[in-house]
VOPAGU-2260 file (C-alpha; in pm, 1 decimal, decimal comma):
REM VOPAGU-2260
SITE   aa  ch    i         X         Y         Z
SITE  UNK   A    0   -1180,3   -3255,8    -972,2
SITE  UNK   A    1   -1306,3   -2901,0    -913,8
SITE  UNK   A    2    -970,9   -2773,5    -853,8
SITE  UNK   A    3    -853,4   -2928,4   -1192,1
SITE  UNK   A    4   -1160,9   -2769,2   -1377,9
SITE  UNK   A    5   -1069,9   -2440,0   -1222,1
SITE  UNK   A    6    -736,5   -2473,3   -1350,9
SITE  UNK   A    7    -823,8   -2560,4   -1688,4
SITE  UNK   A    8   -1071,2   -2288,1   -1699,8
SITE  UNK   A    9    -758,6   -2009,7   -1563,0
SITE  UNK   A   10    -533,2   -2166,1   -1828,3
SITE  UNK   A   11    -805,9   -2126,8   -2109,9
SITE  UNK   A   12    -861,4   -1767,0   -2002,0
SITE  UNK   A   13    -478,9   -1677,0   -2002,9
SITE  UNK   A   14    -441,9   -1812,6   -2344,4
SITE  UNK   A   15    -727,5   -1611,9   -2455,9
SITE  UNK   A   16    -556,6   -1289,9   -2296,0
SITE  UNK   A   17    -237,0   -1357,4   -2446,6
SITE  UNK   A   18    -406,6   -1470,8   -2792,2
SITE  UNK   A   19    -570,4   -1082,1   -2761,9
SITE  UNK   A   20    -236,0    -914,9   -2675,4
SITE  UNK   A   21     -54,1   -1064,1   -2945,8
SITE  UNK   A   22    -316,3    -988,9   -3222,3
SITE  UNK   A   23    -393,8    -652,5   -3090,3
SITE  UNK   A   24     -44,8    -568,5   -3073,6
SITE  UNK   A   25      54,2    -642,0   -3418,2
SITE  UNK   A   26    -290,6    -467,2   -3554,3
SITE  UNK   A   27    -300,5    -193,4   -3357,8
SITE  UNK   A   28     -63,7    -105,9   -3093,2
SITE  UNK   A   29    -216,9     201,2   -2941,1
SITE  UNK   A   30    -554,0      -0,2   -2925,2
SITE  UNK   A   31    -352,9    -263,4   -2755,7
SITE  UNK   A   32    -210,4     -20,6   -2491,2
SITE  UNK   A   33    -548,3      91,1   -2407,6
SITE  UNK   A   34    -694,8    -261,9   -2386,4
SITE  UNK   A   35    -389,6    -352,9   -2151,4
SITE  UNK   A   36    -443,0     -30,5   -1916,2
SITE  UNK   A   37    -761,5    -149,8   -1855,1
SITE  UNK   A   38    -640,7    -506,4   -1746,6
SITE  UNK   A   39    -345,0    -337,6   -1528,3
SITE  UNK   A   40    -540,0     -63,4   -1375,7
SITE  UNK   A   41    -846,4    -238,0   -1285,9
SITE  UNK   A   42    -818,2    -391,5    -946,0
SITE  UNK   A   43   -1034,0    -679,9    -782,2
SITE  UNK   A   44   -1241,8    -577,7    -505,8
SITE  UNK   A   45   -1146,4    -757,5    -157,3
SITE  UNK   A   46   -1393,8    -844,8      74,9
SITE  UNK   A   47   -1286,6    -837,9     451,7
SITE  UNK   A   48   -1329,1   -1158,9     655,8
SITE  UNK   A   49   -1556,7   -1182,2     956,8
SITE  UNK   A   50   -1249,5   -1092,8    1211,2
SITE  UNK   A   51   -1159,5    -816,0    1017,9
SITE  UNK   A   52   -1534,4    -682,8     978,5
SITE  UNK   A   53   -1549,1    -710,2    1339,5
SITE  UNK   A   54   -1272,3    -458,7    1410,9
SITE  UNK   A   55   -1417,9    -231,8    1121,0
SITE  UNK   A   56   -1738,6    -221,6    1320,3
SITE  UNK   A   57   -1572,7    -109,3    1635,4
SITE  UNK   A   58   -1409,8     205,7    1465,5
SITE  UNK   A   59   -1601,8     500,3    1347,6
SITE  UNK   A   60   -1662,1     476,6     971,7
SITE  UNK   A   61   -1684,9     765,5     751,6
SITE  UNK   A   62   -1710,9     837,1     390,3
SITE  UNK   A   63   -1474,8    1159,7     266,5
SITE  UNK   A   64   -1500,1    1321,8     -79,3
SITE  UNK   A   65   -1134,2    1334,7    -197,7
SITE  UNK   A   66    -922,3    1296,1    -510,0
SITE  UNK   A   67   -1270,9    1256,0    -709,8
SITE  UNK   A   68   -1377,8     975,5    -522,0
SITE  UNK   A   69   -1571,8     908,7    -214,1
SITE  UNK   A   70   -1342,1     699,3      25,6
SITE  UNK   A   71   -1452,8     478,7     307,0
SITE  UNK   A   72   -1249,6     549,9     627,8
SITE  UNK   A   73   -1228,7     401,4     959,9
SITE  UNK   A   74   -1086,2     537,0    1292,5
SITE  UNK   A   75   -1020,6     403,4    1639,3
SITE  UNK   A   76    -871,9     538,3    1966,1
SITE  UNK   A   77    -708,8     833,3    2095,7
SITE  UNK   A   78    -349,1     968,4    2083,0
SITE  UNK   A   79     -87,1    1014,7    1781,0
SITE  UNK   A   80    -253,1     896,4    1452,2
SITE  UNK   A   81    -103,8     601,7    1244,0
SITE  UNK   A   82    -229,2     593,2     887,9
SITE  UNK   A   83    -276,3     232,3     770,0
SITE  UNK   A   84    -277,5     149,2     382,3
SITE  UNK   A   85    -376,5    -164,1     203,9
SITE  UNK   A   86    -212,7    -295,5    -124,3
SITE  UNK   A   87    -336,6    -362,1    -490,0
SITE  UNK   A   88    -663,0    -535,4    -486,6
SITE  UNK   A   89    -692,7    -543,7     -94,6
SITE  UNK   A   90    -846,0    -344,0     158,2
SITE  UNK   A   91    -866,0    -175,9     491,9
SITE  UNK   A   92    -981,4    -444,6     658,5
SITE  UNK   A   93    -645,0    -655,6     598,4
SITE  UNK   A   94    -456,1    -395,6     833,0
SITE  UNK   A   95    -712,8    -459,6    1123,5
SITE  UNK   A   96    -459,2    -693,6    1307,9
SITE  UNK   A   97    -246,8    -367,8    1374,8
SITE  UNK   A   98    -544,4    -147,8    1509,5
SITE  UNK   A   99    -608,9    -335,2    1896,2
SITE  UNK   A  100    -209,6    -338,3    1934,6
SITE  UNK   A  101    -161,3      25,5    1834,2
SITE  UNK   A  102    -470,7     139,6    2025,2
SITE  UNK   A  103    -323,0     -26,5    2343,5
SITE  UNK   A  104      22,2     131,8    2305,2
SITE  UNK   A  105    -122,1     484,7    2270,3
SITE  UNK   A  106    -191,0     531,5    1924,9
SITE  UNK   A  107    -502,0     614,6    1709,5
SITE  UNK   A  108    -541,6     461,8    1391,0
SITE  UNK   A  109    -680,6     592,2    1044,0
SITE  UNK   A  110    -752,5     325,2     763,9
SITE  UNK   A  111    -895,6     366,1     430,4
SITE  UNK   A  112   -1001,7     198,1     124,2
SITE  UNK   A  113    -839,8     336,7    -154,0
SITE  UNK   A  114    -978,5     443,4    -480,1
SITE  UNK   A  115   -1125,8     148,1    -678,8
SITE  UNK   A  116   -1095,1     -79,8    -385,5
SITE  UNK   A  117   -1299,9    -221,9     -93,1
SITE  UNK   A  118   -1621,1      15,8      17,1
SITE  UNK   A  119   -1461,2     325,6    -203,7
SITE  UNK   A  120   -1599,9     430,2    -563,3
SITE  UNK   A  121   -1426,5     411,2    -854,5
SITE  UNK   A  122   -1335,9     121,5   -1122,3
SITE  UNK   A  123    -957,1     193,9   -1223,1
SITE  UNK   A  124    -678,1     326,6   -1020,5
SITE  UNK   A  125    -285,6     344,7   -1024,1
SITE  UNK   A  126       1,8     417,1    -811,8
SITE  UNK   A  127     -10,6     767,9    -826,4
SITE  UNK   A  128    -360,1     780,7    -738,6
SITE  UNK   A  129    -303,5     579,6    -441,5
SITE  UNK   A  130     -27,2     816,8    -339,8
SITE  UNK   A  131    -285,5    1111,6    -391,4
SITE  UNK   A  132    -541,8     960,3    -158,7
SITE  UNK   A  133    -297,4     869,1     130,8
SITE  UNK   A  134    -187,4    1223,2     121,0
SITE  UNK   A  135    -569,0    1345,9     118,7
SITE  UNK   A  136    -691,9    1130,5     364,0
SITE  UNK   A  137    -405,4    1184,6     612,9
SITE  UNK   A  138    -441,7    1580,5     563,0
SITE  UNK   A  139    -810,8    1529,6     630,0
SITE  UNK   A  140    -789,5    1306,2     929,1
SITE  UNK   A  141    -530,6    1523,2    1128,9
SITE  UNK   A  142    -209,4    1420,5     972,8
SITE  UNK   A  143     -28,1    1092,0    1096,8
SITE  UNK   A  144     279,9    1085,8    1296,2
SITE  UNK   A  145     333,7     718,5    1128,7
SITE  UNK   A  146     247,4     509,8     852,3
SITE  UNK   A  147     213,8     131,3     811,7
SITE  UNK   A  148     149,2      23,2     437,0
SITE  UNK   A  149     139,7    -308,2     270,2
SITE  UNK   A  150     292,5    -379,1     -86,4
SITE  UNK   A  151     168,3    -104,3    -363,4
SITE  UNK   A  152      60,0      93,7     -41,8
SITE  UNK   A  153     393,7     107,9      76,8
SITE  UNK   A  154     536,5     221,8    -247,5
SITE  UNK   A  155     245,3     508,3    -245,7
SITE  UNK   A  156     324,9     590,3      95,5
SITE  UNK   A  157     663,6     654,9     -27,6
SITE  UNK   A  158     516,7     892,0    -276,2
SITE  UNK   A  159     298,4    1063,7     -36,2
SITE  UNK   A  160     593,9    1142,6     220,7
SITE  UNK   A  161     789,8    1305,9     -79,3
SITE  UNK   A  162     478,1    1520,5    -133,5
SITE  UNK   A  163     433,8    1639,0     229,4
SITE  UNK   A  164     261,6    1344,1     420,8
SITE  UNK   A  165     379,0    1456,4     772,8
SITE  UNK   A  166     491,7    1160,4     932,6
SITE  UNK   A  167     839,4    1075,4    1083,8
SITE  UNK   A  168     800,9     675,8    1097,3
SITE  UNK   A  169     701,4     419,9     857,9
SITE  UNK   A  170     664,7      44,7     836,4
SITE  UNK   A  171     686,1     -96,3     497,7
SITE  UNK   A  172     572,2    -442,2     447,6
SITE  UNK   A  173     640,9    -629,6     121,2
SITE  UNK   A  174     717,6    -312,7     -78,2
SITE  UNK   A  175     790,2    -331,8    -441,9
SITE  UNK   A  176    1082,1    -125,6    -554,2
SITE  UNK   A  177    1010,5      14,5    -898,7
SITE  UNK   A  178     687,3      32,8   -1088,1
SITE  UNK   A  179     846,4       5,9   -1426,6
SITE  UNK   A  180     951,1    -356,3   -1304,2
SITE  UNK   A  181     614,6    -425,0   -1234,8
SITE  UNK   A  182     468,1    -337,8   -1546,8
SITE  UNK   A  183     716,7    -486,3   -1734,1
SITE  UNK   A  184     657,4    -819,1   -1586,9
SITE  UNK   A  185     247,9    -775,6   -1654,7
SITE  UNK   A  186     382,3    -709,8   -2000,7
SITE  UNK   A  187     594,0   -1026,2   -2033,8
SITE  UNK   A  188     312,3   -1235,7   -1853,8
SITE  UNK   A  189      85,5   -1121,8   -2130,9
SITE  UNK   A  190     325,3   -1161,5   -2410,6
SITE  UNK   A  191     259,0    -803,9   -2508,6
SITE  UNK   A  192     476,6    -664,2   -2784,4
SITE  UNK   A  193     720,2    -423,5   -2656,9
SITE  UNK   A  194     605,2    -141,8   -2870,2
SITE  UNK   A  195     282,5    -185,4   -2647,8
SITE  UNK   A  196     494,9    -148,4   -2347,5
SITE  UNK   A  197     613,9     166,0   -2447,8
SITE  UNK   A  198     322,8     309,4   -2571,9
SITE  UNK   A  199     154,1     221,7   -2219,5
SITE  UNK   A  200     438,6     406,4   -2028,9
SITE  UNK   A  201     417,5     682,1   -2275,4
SITE  UNK   A  202      41,5     737,3   -2204,8
SITE  UNK   A  203     108,6     714,0   -1856,7
SITE  UNK   A  204     349,6     973,6   -1833,5
SITE  UNK   A  205     154,3    1204,9   -2067,1
SITE  UNK   A  206    -143,3    1184,9   -1812,9
SITE  UNK   A  207      43,0    1243,5   -1512,3
SITE  UNK   A  208     305,9    1498,1   -1686,1
SITE  UNK   A  209     595,7    1305,7   -1499,5
SITE  UNK   A  210     813,7    1030,9   -1563,5
SITE  UNK   A  211     694,1     683,6   -1423,7
SITE  UNK   A  212    1036,9     666,1   -1276,7
SITE  UNK   A  213     955,5     930,2    -998,3
SITE  UNK   A  214     772,3     640,4    -814,5
SITE  UNK   A  215    1067,1     426,5    -820,2
SITE  UNK   A  216    1089,4     370,8    -420,8
SITE  UNK   A  217    1471,6     367,0    -355,9
SITE  UNK   A  218    1482,4     672,4    -580,9
SITE  UNK   A  219    1226,8     867,9    -359,6
SITE  UNK   A  220    1397,9     718,2     -50,7
SITE  UNK   A  221    1697,1     921,0     -91,5
SITE  UNK   A  222    1515,3    1222,8       8,8
SITE  UNK   A  223    1336,1    1044,1     293,3
SITE  UNK   A  224    1604,2    1041,9     556,7
SITE  UNK   A  225    1394,6    1218,4     811,7
SITE  UNK   A  226    1155,0     955,6     794,4
SITE  UNK   A  227    1256,1     629,1    1031,1
SITE  UNK   A  228    1175,3     340,4     830,3
SITE  UNK   A  229    1122,9     -39,0     894,6
SITE  UNK   A  230    1099,0    -276,4     601,0
SITE  UNK   A  231     938,7    -620,0     649,1
SITE  UNK   A  232     953,5    -918,2     362,5
SITE  UNK   A  233     923,2   -1259,7     333,5
SITE  UNK   A  234    1204,5   -1453,0     172,4
SITE  UNK   A  235     923,1   -1668,1      20,1
SITE  UNK   A  236     691,2   -1402,2    -101,8
SITE  UNK   A  237     586,9   -1496,6    -456,7
SITE  UNK   A  238     406,6   -1168,2    -549,1
SITE  UNK   A  239     687,2    -908,5    -474,8
SITE  UNK   A  240    1025,6   -1074,1    -442,3
SITE  UNK   A  241    1242,7   -1028,4    -139,6
SITE  UNK   A  242    1523,6    -858,3    -339,0
SITE  UNK   A  243    1253,1    -562,8    -399,7
SITE  UNK   A  244    1222,1    -482,7     -14,2
SITE  UNK   A  245    1623,6    -540,8      26,9
SITE  UNK   A  246    1674,8    -282,0    -214,2
SITE  UNK   A  247    1419,5     -33,1     -68,9
SITE  UNK   A  248    1566,9     -80,2     277,7
SITE  UNK   A  249    1922,2     -33,2     113,0
SITE  UNK   A  250    1833,5     285,6     -63,5
SITE  UNK   A  251    1641,3     423,1     253,2
SITE  UNK   A  252    1878,2     618,4     488,6
SITE  UNK   A  253    1894,6     435,8     803,4
SITE  UNK   A  254    1611,3     192,5     731,4
SITE  UNK   A  255    1620,5    -144,5     919,6
SITE  UNK   A  256    1526,2    -452,7     706,3
SITE  UNK   A  257    1363,8    -752,4     872,3
SITE  UNK   A  258    1307,3   -1102,4     708,4
SITE  UNK   A  259    1043,0   -1363,6     775,2
SITE  UNK   A  260    1025,3   -1696,8     656,7
SITE  UNK   A  261     703,6   -1902,4     520,4
SITE  UNK   A  262     462,8   -1578,3     534,5
SITE  UNK   A  263     436,1   -1520,1     169,8
SITE  UNK   A  264     277,8   -1183,7      74,2
SITE  UNK   A  265     -24,4   -1158,2     279,6
SITE  UNK   A  266      16,1   -1371,3     557,6
SITE  UNK   A  267     270,9   -1109,7     669,8
SITE  UNK   A  268     -32,6    -880,1     798,3
SITE  UNK   A  269    -170,4   -1136,9    1036,1
SITE  UNK   A  270     170,0   -1258,0    1204,3
SITE  UNK   A  271     173,7   -1183,9    1544,8
SITE  UNK   A  272     578,9   -1123,7    1539,1
SITE  UNK   A  273     497,8    -862,6    1241,3
SITE  UNK   A  274     250,1    -673,9    1410,9
SITE  UNK   A  275     440,6    -671,1    1753,3
SITE  UNK   A  276     731,7    -558,1    1575,6
SITE  UNK   A  277     595,0    -283,7    1411,9
SITE  UNK   A  278     397,0    -124,9    1717,9
SITE  UNK   A  279     722,4    -150,2    1895,8
SITE  UNK   A  280     940,7      33,9    1645,0
SITE  UNK   A  281     654,2     297,6    1639,7
SITE  UNK   A  282     676,6     325,8    2001,2
SITE  UNK   A  283    1041,7     397,3    2012,7
SITE  UNK   A  284     981,7     689,1    1812,4
SITE  UNK   A  285     718,4     818,5    2015,2
SITE  UNK   A  286     933,6     747,3    2340,6
SITE  UNK   A  287    1222,5     914,6    2181,7
SITE  UNK   A  288    1017,9    1246,7    2075,1
SITE  UNK   A  289     870,6    1239,8    2410,8
SITE  UNK   A  290    1215,1    1257,5    2572,1
SITE  UNK   A  291    1326,4    1540,2    2349,1
SITE  UNK   A  292    1013,1    1765,7    2443,3
SITE  UNK   A  293    1092,3    2070,7    2674,9
SITE  UNK   A  294    1021,1    2019,3    3077,0
SITE  UNK   A  295     647,9    2136,3    3140,1
SITE  UNK   A  296     554,1    2027,3    2779,1
SITE  UNK   A  297     218,9    1823,0    2763,5
SITE  UNK   A  298     277,8    1452,1    2749,9
SITE  UNK   A  299     160,0    1233,0    2507,6
SITE  UNK   A  300    -146,1    1032,7    2557,4
SITE  UNK   A  301     -89,4     678,3    2721,1
SITE  UNK   A  302    -253,9     348,8    2650,4
SITE  UNK   A  303    -622,4     361,3    2550,3
SITE  UNK   A  304    -889,1      93,9    2549,3
SITE  UNK   A  305   -1008,5      28,5    2203,1
SITE  UNK   A  306   -1285,3     249,6    2116,1
SITE  UNK   A  307   -1386,9     475,3    1831,9
SITE  UNK   A  308   -1325,2     830,4    1833,0
SITE  UNK   A  309   -1329,7    1146,0    1630,7
Protein backbone atom coordinates (compact mmCIF):
# COMPACT_ATOMS: atom_id res chain seq x y z
CA UNK A 1 0.00 0.00 0.00
CA UNK A 2 2.85 2.37 0.88
CA UNK A 3 4.55 1.63 -2.46
CA UNK A 4 1.30 2.29 -4.33
CA UNK A 5 0.89 5.60 -2.46
CA UNK A 6 4.45 6.61 -3.39
CA UNK A 7 3.80 5.76 -7.04
CA UNK A 8 0.66 7.90 -7.03
CA UNK A 9 2.53 10.85 -5.54
CA UNK A 10 5.31 10.42 -8.11
CA UNK A 11 2.78 10.36 -10.95
CA UNK A 12 1.10 13.47 -9.57
CA UNK A 13 4.44 15.28 -9.34
CA UNK A 14 5.34 14.32 -12.90
CA UNK A 15 1.92 15.43 -14.13
CA UNK A 16 2.41 18.79 -12.38
CA UNK A 17 5.88 19.23 -13.89
CA UNK A 18 4.61 18.45 -17.38
CA UNK A 19 1.69 20.84 -16.99
CA UNK A 20 4.11 23.57 -15.85
CA UNK A 21 6.42 22.83 -18.78
CA UNK A 22 3.61 23.07 -21.33
CA UNK A 23 2.07 26.18 -19.79
CA UNK A 24 5.34 28.09 -19.44
CA UNK A 25 6.45 26.92 -22.86
CA UNK A 26 3.38 28.50 -24.44
CA UNK A 27 3.41 31.70 -22.39
CA UNK A 28 7.15 32.42 -22.26
CA UNK A 29 9.76 30.08 -23.80
CA UNK A 30 12.53 32.15 -22.19
CA UNK A 31 11.06 31.71 -18.71
CA UNK A 32 10.39 28.03 -19.39
CA UNK A 33 14.05 27.55 -20.41
CA UNK A 34 15.30 29.08 -17.14
CA UNK A 35 12.84 26.96 -15.13
CA UNK A 36 13.90 23.78 -16.97
CA UNK A 37 17.58 24.59 -16.47
CA UNK A 38 17.10 24.73 -12.71
CA UNK A 39 15.56 21.26 -12.81
CA UNK A 40 18.14 19.82 -15.21
CA UNK A 41 21.24 21.20 -13.49
CA UNK A 42 20.22 20.54 -9.86
CA UNK A 43 21.44 17.12 -8.67
CA UNK A 44 20.19 15.15 -5.71
CA UNK A 45 22.58 14.81 -2.77
CA UNK A 46 23.82 11.25 -2.44
CA UNK A 47 24.59 9.92 1.04
CA UNK A 48 27.20 7.17 1.13
CA UNK A 49 26.26 3.94 2.88
CA UNK A 50 27.99 2.49 5.93
CA UNK A 51 30.48 0.38 3.95
CA UNK A 52 31.51 3.32 1.79
CA UNK A 53 31.75 5.58 4.84
CA UNK A 54 34.13 3.12 6.46
CA UNK A 55 36.49 3.35 3.49
CA UNK A 56 36.23 7.14 3.38
CA UNK A 57 37.14 7.29 7.06
CA UNK A 58 40.33 5.34 6.34
CA UNK A 59 41.41 7.94 3.82
CA UNK A 60 42.84 11.38 4.32
CA UNK A 61 40.03 13.96 3.97
CA UNK A 62 40.71 17.46 2.69
CA UNK A 63 38.70 20.38 1.44
CA UNK A 64 40.18 22.15 -1.58
CA UNK A 65 38.94 25.50 -2.84
CA UNK A 66 38.82 24.96 -6.58
CA UNK A 67 36.58 26.01 -9.51
CA UNK A 68 34.74 28.45 -7.26
CA UNK A 69 33.62 25.78 -4.78
CA UNK A 70 34.90 23.97 -1.70
CA UNK A 71 35.44 20.40 -2.90
CA UNK A 72 35.66 17.48 -0.48
CA UNK A 73 38.59 15.22 -1.39
CA UNK A 74 39.91 11.93 0.03
CA UNK A 75 43.20 10.14 -0.68
CA UNK A 76 44.58 6.69 0.14
CA UNK A 77 47.82 4.78 -0.28
CA UNK A 78 51.16 5.38 -1.96
CA UNK A 79 52.28 5.05 -5.54
CA UNK A 80 51.01 6.30 -8.90
CA UNK A 81 47.75 8.23 -8.56
CA UNK A 82 44.36 7.04 -9.80
CA UNK A 83 41.59 9.64 -9.86
CA UNK A 84 38.07 8.33 -9.11
CA UNK A 85 35.03 10.30 -10.27
CA UNK A 86 31.36 9.57 -9.61
CA UNK A 87 28.40 10.38 -11.84
CA UNK A 88 25.39 12.69 -11.66
CA UNK A 89 23.68 12.74 -8.24
CA UNK A 90 26.42 10.45 -6.93
CA UNK A 91 29.32 10.90 -4.53
CA UNK A 92 32.88 9.77 -3.91
CA UNK A 93 31.55 6.96 -1.72
CA UNK A 94 30.23 5.15 -4.79
CA UNK A 95 33.78 4.45 -6.03
CA UNK A 96 35.16 3.12 -2.74
CA UNK A 97 35.00 -0.53 -3.86
CA UNK A 98 37.99 0.24 -6.07
CA UNK A 99 40.13 1.77 -3.32
CA UNK A 100 41.39 -1.34 -1.48
CA UNK A 101 42.24 -3.37 -4.61
CA UNK A 102 43.99 -0.39 -6.21
CA UNK A 103 46.09 0.35 -3.13
CA UNK A 104 47.00 -3.31 -2.80
CA UNK A 105 48.10 -3.23 -6.45
CA UNK A 106 50.56 -0.41 -5.74
CA UNK A 107 48.47 2.64 -6.62
CA UNK A 108 47.27 5.58 -4.59
CA UNK A 109 43.71 6.87 -5.00
CA UNK A 110 42.08 10.28 -4.97
CA UNK A 111 38.29 10.61 -4.93
CA UNK A 112 36.21 13.75 -4.60
CA UNK A 113 32.66 15.00 -4.47
CA UNK A 114 31.94 17.07 -7.58
CA UNK A 115 30.43 20.57 -7.28
CA UNK A 116 26.89 20.45 -5.82
CA UNK A 117 27.40 16.79 -4.88
CA UNK A 118 28.05 14.97 -1.63
CA UNK A 119 29.91 17.14 0.87
CA UNK A 120 31.09 19.73 -1.67
CA UNK A 121 29.49 23.15 -1.94
CA UNK A 122 27.20 24.36 -4.72
CA UNK A 123 23.57 23.92 -5.66
CA UNK A 124 23.65 23.53 -9.45
CA UNK A 125 26.29 22.15 -11.80
CA UNK A 126 26.77 20.65 -15.26
CA UNK A 127 29.06 18.49 -17.39
CA UNK A 128 31.67 21.20 -18.10
CA UNK A 129 31.83 22.02 -14.38
CA UNK A 130 32.46 18.32 -13.65
CA UNK A 131 35.27 18.35 -16.23
CA UNK A 132 36.78 21.54 -14.81
CA UNK A 133 36.70 20.05 -11.31
CA UNK A 134 38.34 16.80 -12.44
CA UNK A 135 41.14 18.74 -14.11
CA UNK A 136 41.61 21.01 -11.08
CA UNK A 137 41.60 18.19 -8.52
CA UNK A 138 43.95 16.14 -10.68
CA UNK A 139 46.44 18.99 -10.85
CA UNK A 140 46.09 19.88 -7.16
CA UNK A 141 46.77 16.30 -6.01
CA UNK A 142 49.83 15.54 -8.09
CA UNK A 143 48.38 14.56 -11.43
CA UNK A 144 46.84 11.10 -11.98
CA UNK A 145 48.37 8.42 -14.17
CA UNK A 146 44.91 6.87 -14.59
CA UNK A 147 41.24 7.57 -14.03
CA UNK A 148 38.18 5.49 -13.20
CA UNK A 149 34.92 7.32 -13.77
CA UNK A 150 31.21 6.50 -13.79
CA UNK A 151 28.35 7.75 -15.96
CA UNK A 152 28.49 11.53 -16.46
CA UNK A 153 31.80 11.48 -14.62
CA UNK A 154 33.16 9.40 -17.50
CA UNK A 155 32.05 12.03 -20.01
CA UNK A 156 33.62 14.71 -17.82
CA UNK A 157 36.90 12.79 -17.70
CA UNK A 158 37.01 12.66 -21.50
CA UNK A 159 36.65 16.46 -21.60
CA UNK A 160 39.28 16.86 -18.86
CA UNK A 161 41.69 14.64 -20.80
CA UNK A 162 41.18 16.88 -23.82
CA UNK A 163 42.08 19.85 -21.62
CA UNK A 164 45.30 18.30 -20.34
CA UNK A 165 44.50 15.89 -17.51
CA UNK A 166 47.77 13.88 -17.45
CA UNK A 167 46.40 10.32 -17.42
CA UNK A 168 47.46 7.56 -19.79
CA UNK A 169 44.75 5.01 -18.88
CA UNK A 170 41.01 5.42 -18.35
CA UNK A 171 38.28 3.05 -17.19
CA UNK A 172 34.90 4.43 -18.24
CA UNK A 173 31.93 2.85 -16.50
CA UNK A 174 28.56 3.26 -18.22
CA UNK A 175 29.53 6.43 -20.11
CA UNK A 176 26.91 8.51 -21.93
CA UNK A 177 27.84 9.37 -25.48
CA UNK A 178 26.36 12.79 -26.20
CA UNK A 179 24.97 15.45 -23.82
CA UNK A 180 22.67 16.68 -26.58
CA UNK A 181 20.90 13.31 -26.50
CA UNK A 182 20.60 13.46 -22.70
CA UNK A 183 19.14 16.97 -22.84
CA UNK A 184 16.70 15.99 -25.58
CA UNK A 185 15.52 12.98 -23.54
CA UNK A 186 14.98 15.27 -20.55
CA UNK A 187 12.92 17.64 -22.69
CA UNK A 188 10.87 14.77 -24.11
CA UNK A 189 10.27 13.38 -20.62
CA UNK A 190 8.85 16.71 -19.41
CA UNK A 191 7.00 17.36 -22.70
CA UNK A 192 8.93 20.62 -23.15
CA UNK A 193 8.19 22.40 -26.43
CA UNK A 194 11.07 22.23 -28.91
CA UNK A 195 11.54 25.99 -28.80
CA UNK A 196 12.32 25.72 -25.07
CA UNK A 197 14.95 23.05 -25.70
CA UNK A 198 16.55 25.27 -28.33
CA UNK A 199 16.69 28.16 -25.85
CA UNK A 200 18.27 25.93 -23.21
CA UNK A 201 21.03 24.89 -25.61
CA UNK A 202 21.56 28.49 -26.74
CA UNK A 203 21.83 29.74 -23.15
CA UNK A 204 24.30 27.01 -22.26
CA UNK A 205 26.47 27.70 -25.29
CA UNK A 206 26.43 31.46 -24.65
CA UNK A 207 27.49 30.95 -21.02
CA UNK A 208 30.30 28.53 -21.88
CA UNK A 209 31.38 30.20 -25.11
CA UNK A 210 31.49 26.86 -26.92
CA UNK A 211 29.02 24.47 -28.57
CA UNK A 212 27.43 21.72 -26.50
CA UNK A 213 28.66 19.36 -29.23
CA UNK A 214 32.21 19.85 -27.91
CA UNK A 215 31.25 17.50 -25.06
CA UNK A 216 30.23 14.59 -27.26
CA UNK A 217 32.45 11.76 -25.99
CA UNK A 218 32.80 9.97 -29.37
CA UNK A 219 33.93 13.26 -30.89
CA UNK A 220 36.38 13.85 -28.05
CA UNK A 221 37.68 10.29 -28.29
CA UNK A 222 39.27 10.77 -31.70
CA UNK A 223 41.91 13.03 -30.16
CA UNK A 224 42.53 10.76 -27.15
CA UNK A 225 44.37 7.89 -28.79
CA UNK A 226 47.26 8.45 -26.37
CA UNK A 227 44.99 7.31 -23.53
CA UNK A 228 44.31 3.57 -23.34
CA UNK A 229 40.64 3.10 -22.50
CA UNK A 230 38.47 0.30 -21.17
CA UNK A 231 34.71 0.84 -21.40
CA UNK A 232 32.44 -1.24 -19.16
CA UNK A 233 28.68 -1.15 -19.66
CA UNK A 234 25.76 -3.33 -18.64
CA UNK A 235 23.37 -4.46 -21.34
CA UNK A 236 20.38 -3.90 -19.02
CA UNK A 237 21.39 -0.36 -18.01
CA UNK A 238 18.15 1.65 -17.84
CA UNK A 239 19.77 5.03 -17.19
CA UNK A 240 22.45 5.13 -19.86
CA UNK A 241 21.81 2.63 -22.67
CA UNK A 242 24.45 0.07 -23.57
CA UNK A 243 24.53 1.53 -27.09
CA UNK A 244 26.08 4.71 -25.68
CA UNK A 245 29.04 2.85 -24.19
CA UNK A 246 29.44 0.85 -27.39
CA UNK A 247 29.51 4.08 -29.37
CA UNK A 248 32.18 5.55 -27.09
CA UNK A 249 34.34 2.42 -27.35
CA UNK A 250 34.01 2.30 -31.14
CA UNK A 251 35.15 5.91 -31.48
CA UNK A 252 38.03 5.71 -28.97
CA UNK A 253 41.20 4.46 -30.73
CA UNK A 254 42.17 1.06 -29.35
CA UNK A 255 39.48 1.03 -26.65
CA UNK A 256 38.21 -2.26 -25.28
CA UNK A 257 34.48 -2.73 -24.60
CA UNK A 258 33.42 -5.10 -21.82
CA UNK A 259 29.75 -5.90 -21.30
CA UNK A 260 28.02 -7.20 -18.19
CA UNK A 261 24.58 -8.71 -17.70
CA UNK A 262 22.05 -7.80 -15.01
CA UNK A 263 24.11 -5.24 -13.06
CA UNK A 264 22.28 -2.17 -14.31
CA UNK A 265 23.72 1.31 -13.93
CA UNK A 266 24.93 1.47 -10.32
CA UNK A 267 25.56 -2.12 -9.21
CA UNK A 268 28.29 -2.10 -11.84
CA UNK A 269 30.39 -0.12 -9.33
CA UNK A 270 30.41 -2.90 -6.74
CA UNK A 271 30.68 -6.03 -8.89
CA UNK A 272 33.95 -7.89 -8.08
CA UNK A 273 34.57 -8.76 -11.73
CA UNK A 274 34.28 -5.10 -12.75
CA UNK A 275 36.54 -3.88 -9.94
CA UNK A 276 39.15 -6.57 -10.54
CA UNK A 277 39.03 -6.05 -14.31
CA UNK A 278 39.67 -2.33 -13.88
CA UNK A 279 42.59 -2.91 -11.51
CA UNK A 280 44.19 -5.47 -13.84
CA UNK A 281 43.80 -3.10 -16.78
CA UNK A 282 45.60 -0.35 -14.88
CA UNK A 283 48.29 -2.74 -13.61
CA UNK A 284 49.08 -3.86 -17.15
CA UNK A 285 49.62 -0.27 -18.14
CA UNK A 286 51.88 0.30 -15.15
CA UNK A 287 53.92 -2.82 -15.94
CA UNK A 288 54.26 -1.83 -19.60
CA UNK A 289 55.49 1.63 -18.67
CA UNK A 290 57.92 0.13 -16.12
CA UNK A 291 59.32 -2.18 -18.79
CA UNK A 292 60.08 0.82 -21.00
CA UNK A 293 62.12 2.62 -18.31
CA UNK A 294 65.90 2.73 -18.90
CA UNK A 295 68.02 0.42 -16.77
CA UNK A 296 68.82 1.99 -13.41
CA UNK A 297 65.66 4.11 -13.29
CA UNK A 298 63.76 4.15 -9.99
CA UNK A 299 61.15 1.41 -9.87
CA UNK A 300 57.47 2.07 -9.33
CA UNK A 301 56.42 1.35 -5.70
CA UNK A 302 54.90 -2.09 -5.19
CA UNK A 303 51.74 -3.05 -3.30
CA UNK A 304 51.02 -1.17 -0.08
CA UNK A 305 48.72 -1.77 2.85
CA UNK A 306 45.58 0.35 2.82
CA UNK A 307 46.56 3.58 4.58
CA UNK A 308 46.10 7.29 4.21
CA UNK A 309 48.97 9.33 2.93
CA UNK A 310 49.55 12.86 1.77
